[in-house]
C-alpha positions, 0 to 999 in steps of 0.5 A: 155098321148102320148109323145116322149120316148126320154130322151130329147124330141123335136118336131117331135120325133114321127109321131103322130096319122094319120087318113087315108082314111080307118079310121072309123071316126064316131066310134071315139071320142077324148076327154081328150088327152094330146099329145106332141113332134110329127110331127103332133098331128093328121094328118087327111088325109081324116078327123078326128073324133070329138076332144074335151078337148085335149092338143097338145104341141110342135108339129113340123108341126101342132097340128092338120092338116085336109084335104079332110074330108069326114064327118063334122069336129068339134074341140072344147075346146082344147089347142095348144102350141108351134106348127108350126101351131096350127090348119091347116084345109084346103081343106075340102068339109064338115062343119068345126067348130073350137070353143072355142080353145086356141092357144098360141106360134104357128108360125101360130095360126089357118089356116082355108082355102078353106073349103066349110063352116066354123065356127071359133068362140070363140077361143083365139089366142096369141103370134103368130109368123106370124099370129094368124088367117088366113081364106079364105073359099069358102062358102059365109056363113062361119063365123069368130066371137067372137075370141080374137086374141092377138099380135104376132111377126109380128103384124098380127092378122087376114088374110082374103083371102076368102068369110068369114063373119068377125065380132065381133072379138077382 
């Protein structure tokens, strides 16, 4: 468990965990982490290790932000609650897989844009402020499927901006 040390914790109390350009991502695995009240849960400046079965709650900017990854990105079976963006995964020139995550009460649920190739599947997203799922990837084989996107305050469940194949979402 990693959280704020404040007596009255608030989103953004601490920076969160940063994986910078010198991080050995292949030697790392994140599993079973409970992280809350950070600016970013994880900020992957040039990628992230594999993330599985973790919880990110009350992160001010994003539960997870990943950009310019130098190795494949896999985020699965994780839970995001009350963050500005649950997952903010953009501008990666590698394979991105966001699978079986649950994202609730975030302003933006999952933002997955401008990646070379992405698979966004079997996620559950609900109670979003602006949009539940915002995709727009460059690869023509990127896939967005089997996601369940609930209502949000604006009524926008899915925004499509790129070359993604969108099918069998509810």
